[in-house]
VOGU-3710 file (C-alpha; in Angstrom, 3 decimals, decimal comma):
1> xxxxxxxxxx> 1,257/30,131/5,210  0,716/29,170/8,448  3,937/28,122/10,568  4,223/25,478/13,255  7,585/24,520/15,245  6,836/20,884/14,277  4,583/19,049/11,826  3,677/15,402/12,252  2,177/13,361/9,349  0,101/10,489/10,569
11> xxxxxxxxxx> -2,064/10,287/13,671  -1,633/6,726/14,506  0,045/5,532/17,683  3,389/7,012/17,212  2,156/10,314/15,705  -0,478/10,918/18,581  1,696/9,889/21,304  4,736/12,262/19,938  2,484/15,043/19,344  1,132/15,155/22,673
21> xxxxxxxxxx> 4,238/14,892/24,590  5,924/17,509/22,058  2,965/19,902/22,797  3,295/19,745/26,501  7,026/20,569/26,427  5,958/23,745/24,775  6,428/22,725/20,924  3,764/24,137/18,643  2,729/20,894/17,067  0,433/20,410/13,685
31> xxxxxxxxxx> -0,879/17,002/13,481  -2,057/15,858/9,940  -3,738/12,603/8,963  -5,505/11,861/5,327  -7,677/9,025/7,016  -11,367/10,238/8,665  -11,290/7,802/11,257  -8,716/8,641/14,177  -6,328/6,015/14,940  -8,346/3,132/13,490
41> xxxxxxxxxx> -5,452/0,473/13,628  -5,432/1,006/17,542  -9,227/0,539/17,747  -9,172/-2,733/15,857  -6,301/-4,052/17,456  -6,373/-6,863/20,174  -9,835/-8,015/19,263  -10,976/-4,405/20,169  -9,085/-4,108/23,452  -5,678/-3,148/22,101
51> xxxxxxxxxx> -2,575/-5,150/23,235  -0,847/-2,037/23,820  2,484/-3,082/25,407  4,553/-6,314/26,667  5,926/-6,254/29,986  9,170/-7,961/28,736  9,654/-5,776/25,819  13,519/-5,637/24,907  15,536/-5,400/21,798  15,528/-9,121/21,286
61> xxxxxxxxxx> 11,862/-8,949/20,530  12,446/-7,032/17,392  13,662/-7,333/13,694  15,656/-4,804/12,139  18,814/-4,649/9,561  20,331/-2,903/12,112  19,346/-4,731/15,400  20,946/-2,265/18,042  19,126/0,712/16,724  16,073/0,381/18,924
71> xxxxxxxxxx> 18,099/-0,099/22,094  18,211/3,588/23,219  14,534/4,416/22,668  13,227/1,235/24,139  15,607/1,769/27,384  14,422/5,494/27,957  10,710/4,921/27,585  9,678/1,595/28,894  6,438/-0,550/29,370  6,117/0,722/32,994
81> xxxxxxxxxx> 6,272/4,613/31,657  3,110/3,987/29,528  1,214/1,939/32,061  2,010/4,887/34,304  0,247/7,015/31,772  -2,771/4,897/31,732  -3,230/5,094/35,364  -3,153/8,554/35,650  -6,021/8,638/32,944  -7,826/5,978/34,982
91> xxxxxxxxxx> -7,686/3,516/32,239  -7,881/-0,089/33,819  -5,887/-3,000/32,142  -4,853/-6,629/32,634  -2,160/-9,180/31,684  -3,857/-11,910/29,428  -0,700/-13,775/28,269  3,293/-13,912/28,277  3,358/-10,293/29,652  0,741/-8,959/27,124
101> xxxxxxxxxx> -1,200/-6,068/28,566  -4,845/-5,334/27,349  -7,459/-2,722/28,296  -10,057/-4,104/30,466  -12,847/-2,096/28,196  -11,922/-0,924/24,860  -9,083/0,043/22,574  -11,112/3,488/22,446  -9,632/3,792/26,057  -6,184/4,119/24,487
111> xxxxxxxxxx> -7,263/6,460/21,513  -9,053/8,705/24,199  -5,692/9,000/26,157  -3,859/10,080/23,594  -6,465/12,483/22,281  -6,226/13,985/25,713  -2,479/14,193/25,883  -2,854/16,146/22,502  -5,375/18,395/24,037  -3,262/19,092/27,047
121> xxxxxxxxxx> -0,480/19,922/24,576  -2,598/22,350/22,517  -1,947/19,998/19,329  -3,842/21,586/16,188  -5,165/18,272/14,801  -6,284/18,588/11,302  -8,153/15,097/9,941  -8,993/14,209/7,084  -6,301/16,348/5,570  -4,087/15,349/2,867
131> xxxxxxxxxx> -0,605/16,178/2,131  -0,400/16,848/-1,478  3,315/17,799/-1,561  6,247/18,502/0,496  9,236/20,834/-0,498  12,676/21,244/1,427  13,539/24,938/1,771  16,195/26,889/3,314  14,721/26,837/6,849  12,854/23,746/6,852
141> xxxxxxxxxx> 9,876/22,511/5,015  6,854/23,558/3,294  3,808/21,361/2,934  0,971/21,924/0,587  -2,119/20,179/2,223  -5,706/20,044/1,411  -6,447/22,673/4,139  -3,579/25,349/2,788  0,213/25,685/3,119  2,090/25,282/5,848
151> xxxxxxxxxx> 5,915/26,087/7,073  7,789/24,105/9,538  11,612/23,708/10,448  10,837/20,192/11,952  9,106/17,464/10,359  8,028/14,096/11,735  6,845/11,108/9,456  4,702/8,753/11,480  2,605/7,409/8,474  2,841/3,286/9,393
161> xxxxxxxxxx> 3,315/0,788/6,971  1,446/-1,008/4,376  -0,748/-3,631/6,457  -4,545/-3,212/6,131  -4,744/-0,689/3,278  -8,535/-0,896/3,723  -8,271/1,592/6,900  -5,946/3,821/4,941  -2,484/2,422/5,134  -0,271/3,823/2,466
171> xxxxxxxxxx> 3,458/3,959/1,364  3,439/7,999/1,474  6,212/7,956/3,983  8,293/5,685/2,175  8,065/7,399/-1,175  9,096/10,504/0,531  12,084/8,891/2,351  13,102/7,382/-1,138  12,576/10,647/-3,043  14,841/12,432/-0,764
181> xxxxxxxxxx> 17,518/10,030/-1,083  17,242/7,867/2,008  17,534/4,119/1,820  14,713/1,960/2,324  14,997/-1,684/3,501  12,830/-4,055/1,560  9,383/-4,240/2,837  7,310/-7,314/3,204  4,222/-8,494/5,155  4,453/-9,725/8,683
191> xxxxxxxxxx> 2,780/-11,312/11,310  0,700/-12,692/8,855  -1,132/-16,144/7,931  0,936/-18,333/5,393  -0,466/-19,951/2,420  0,645/-23,006/0,274  0,000/-23,944/-3,033  -3,413/-25,560/-3,556  -2,252/-28,900/-4,571  0,208/-29,433/-2,012
201> xxxxxxxxxx> -2,048/-28,248/0,840  -5,135/-30,444/-0,408  -4,317/-33,399/1,600  -4,306/-31,008/4,482  -7,605/-29,119/4,322  -9,167/-31,894/6,343  -7,253/-30,507/9,229  -8,812/-27,135/8,618  -10,112/-25,677/12,084  -7,411/-27,737/14,101
211> xxxxxxxxxx> -5,296/-25,645/16,738  -2,532/-27,033/18,924  0,706/-25,835/20,448  3,698/-25,998/18,264  7,284/-25,393/17,947  8,003/-23,529/14,798  11,478/-22,577/13,284  12,802/-20,745/10,239  15,708/-18,923/8,834  19,290/-18,661/9,493
221> xxxxxxxxxx> 21,830/-21,262/8,531  23,434/-22,469/5,417  21,515/-21,639/2,175  19,089/-19,056/4,010  18,569/-15,682/1,938  21,166/-12,980/3,062  19,982/-11,045/6,131  17,564/-13,632/7,173  17,327/-14,313/10,821  16,497/-17,390/12,713
231> xxxxxxxxxx> 13,166/-17,251/14,663  11,841/-19,824/16,921  8,428/-19,782/18,833  6,427/-22,228/20,780  2,621/-21,043/20,558  -0,659/-22,281/18,832  -0,879/-23,027/15,340  -3,982/-22,957/13,536  -4,751/-25,091/10,278  -7,099/-23,330/7,745
241> xxxxxxxxxx> -8,316/-24,239/4,243  -5,443/-22,162/2,672  -2,563/-22,650/5,086  -1,494/-21,943/8,544  -2,590/-19,295/10,836  -2,465/-18,606/14,788  -0,160/-17,034/16,941  2,941/-19,201/16,244  2,573/-19,016/12,522  2,220/-15,354/12,551
251> xxxxxxxxxx> 5,306/-14,989/14,843  7,574/-17,172/12,477  6,011/-15,087/9,227  8,202/-12,232/9,941  11,061/-14,435/9,760  9,993/-16,177/6,746  11,305/-15,466/3,185  10,046/-16,788/-0,098  11,534/-20,195/-0,951  12,199/-20,894/2,567
261> xxxxxxxxxx> 10,668/-24,004/4,486  9,596/-23,778/7,982  9,656/-26,635/10,400  7,280/-27,717/12,933  7,301/-29,705/15,910  3,684/-30,963/16,574  4,612/-32,742/19,910  6,737/-29,981/21,736  6,174/-31,016/25,305  8,113/-34,162/24,979
271> xxxxxxxxxx> 10,190/-36,819/22,743  7,416/-38,846/20,929  9,724/-41,693/19,844  10,384/-42,325/23,549  6,853/-42,265/24,584  5,612/-44,585/21,892  8,720/-47,053/22,608  7,595/-47,009/26,263  4,017/-47,685/25,214  5,196/-50,741/22,968
281> xxxxxxxxxx> 6,790/-52,736/26,069  3,992/-55,006/27,160  1,151/-53,197/25,772  -2,063/-54,538/24,083  -3,148/-51,284/22,947  -3,255/-50,465/19,251  -1,050/-47,689/17,645  -3,987/-45,231/16,506  -5,237/-45,624/20,327  -1,456/-44,534/21,513
291> xxxxxxxxxx> -0,956/-41,843/19,103  -4,420/-40,277/19,679  -3,273/-39,869/23,594  -0,537/-37,603/22,299  -2,069/-35,739/19,210  -5,486/-34,597/18,478  -7,515/-37,276/16,679  -7,744/-35,875/13,258  -3,618/-35,044/13,585  -3,074/-38,639/14,443
301> xxxxxxxxxx> -5,415/-40,150/11,809  -3,660/-37,847/9,153  -0,008/-39,214/9,966  -0,817/-42,819/10,295  -2,456/-42,275/6,782  0,452/-40,284/5,512  3,093/-42,593/6,460  0,996/-45,738/5,546  0,841/-47,143/9,040  -2,009/-49,299/10,269
311> xxxxxxxxxx> -3,875/-47,662/13,265  -5,132/-50,981/14,393  -1,842/-52,387/14,824  -0,603/-53,498/18,190  2,159/-51,502/19,819  3,750/-54,583/20,545  4,352/-55,416/17,074  5,465/-52,041/16,170  8,962/-52,154/14,346  11,375/-49,431/16,114
321> xxxxxxxxxx> 11,890/-47,964/12,510  8,317/-47,112/11,875  8,026/-45,409/15,389  11,162/-43,090/14,458  9,729/-42,432/11,071  6,509/-41,268/12,838  8,332/-39,415/15,529  10,567/-37,727/12,980  7,464/-36,786/10,738  5,460/-35,183/13,646
331> xxxxxxxxxx> 8,331/-33,602/15,575  10,554/-32,377/12,519  7,800/-31,337/9,844  9,298/-29,643/6,904  6,852/-27,314/5,147  7,572/-24,917/2,158  4,872/-22,079/1,997  4,472/-20,240/-1,169  3,292/-17,203/0,241  1,368/-15,046/2,599
341> xxxxxxxxxx> -2,206/-13,912/2,999  -0,537/-10,048/1,996  -0,989/-6,616/3,133  -4,873/-7,116/3,735  -4,104/-9,570/6,546  -0,725/-8,672/7,802  -0,516/-6,837/11,342  2,736/-4,989/10,692  5,427/-4,600/8,052  9,049/-5,666/8,042
351> xxxxxxxxxx> 11,628/-3,393/6,521  11,330/0,566/6,234  13,438/3,598/6,369  16,986/2,420/6,922  17,916/3,208/10,609  21,370/3,477/9,592  20,308/6,786/8,351  18,637/7,873/11,439  19,697/8,987/15,110  18,895/6,435/17,548
361> xxxxxxxxxx> 18,800/9,187/20,188  16,400/11,475/18,044  14,979/9,463/15,245  16,238/12,312/13,180  17,900/11,939/9,498  21,511/12,126/9,733  21,504/13,911/6,263  18,439/15,947/6,195  18,228/18,684/9,230  14,683/18,622/10,957
371> xxxxxxxxxx> 13,329/15,382/9,319  12,459/12,681/11,542  10,736/9,148/11,263  8,999/7,312/13,988  6,904/4,096/14,439  6,287/1,461/11,720  7,642/3,528/8,801  11,059/2,638/10,388  12,933/-0,477/9,836  11,869/-1,790/13,375
381> xxxxxxxxxx> 9,313/-4,456/13,766  8,201/-6,094/16,874  6,828/-9,664/17,559  3,334/-10,440/17,870  2,248/-9,390/21,627  1,953/-5,918/22,093  5,570/-4,921/21,099  4,784/-2,918/18,015  2,755/-0,146/20,207  5,789/-0,133/22,415
391> xxxxxxxxxx> 8,137/0,813/19,879  5,542/3,426/18,739  5,296/4,971/22,054  9,401/4,529/22,552  10,179/6,027/19,262  7,614/8,695/19,580  8,934/9,658/22,984  12,575/9,850/21,526  11,438/12,106/18,922  9,096/14,389/21,066
401> xxxxxxxxx> 12,438/14,921/23,511  14,310/16,342/20,745  11,704/18,509/19,053  12,435/22,373/20,174  9,864/24,959/21,199  10,308/27,792/18,600  11,105/25,494/16,145  14,794/26,240/15,726  17,306/23,669/14,064
//
């Protein structure tokens, strides 16, 4: 039976970061992961360049059944703290869009930094190494692993969520929490493309490949499912053969619940009805020509056909009620998805270990001494744009600061 001050299960972003920081504070850490590849989710993120944080990260950018829980950790470990770490390691990066920071070279730069931090903390890392069983004992926990038995008074669960099972994602941490009596907030795929019934989407297949800025809203209000929050985003939307994708769709998917509709404004830069009325006054131009100045050609043709309007009709002959009808359709389009592309395409998970059972200061269980949960396994989910990595760093840091050398509880 080996003994360590702390055992961390899960060598992703949160687990690696927590291990390195705790090790450098004198904690004897064992880091375990069942996957062969190191931090594969980091490697594939951001198109291979890892959108590792967001300069504007705040509690407002996160979803949770307990929305105030993330405040403490986010306040104590900020994006500037992580960028300072990268600078110390000589990693160059840049801001791409809306505060999103990416590596100049490769996601591997982030992985290398985390591994060097673990090495500096003399962390023992075993990978691949499966945890076959965990038992609570008088002074902590005994783990049966594929590399032998281990005892620790401090156990950290950093096993991530359910997205991208093809790279090793599993519900191991959620099952452990549930087996030990902890409540799990219902999980669902998030930051994921939305799909529609094939019969309903058939008329829109011709728009496949079209991308444009749009304002999307969903959730909240009368008739919304219990606990459903309202989300609103102005970002690009991509039409696909099966439904909607693109940054705006991924963002709103975190707020969408089955049975809900989403609303799209395809002309978010202004009032389309006013623009069309102005074009009507003294204009000899045709409706199709004018509308194509405000929308992509394919989208303009789609809406004219959908509403039975003649693209050759002179603007001067347009009825006001038809202008209103057209503008209403384009700027208040209600669509009801029938599902999502699921865990294989989701970037993150909504739901997880209920944070009402955890300390916001230490990430520790309030009912099981020595047990901690960090990262995506916890019911804290960020927006698209580096926020989920910032939660990994912040929750990992909060936990690392609470782990004690010598492993005393």
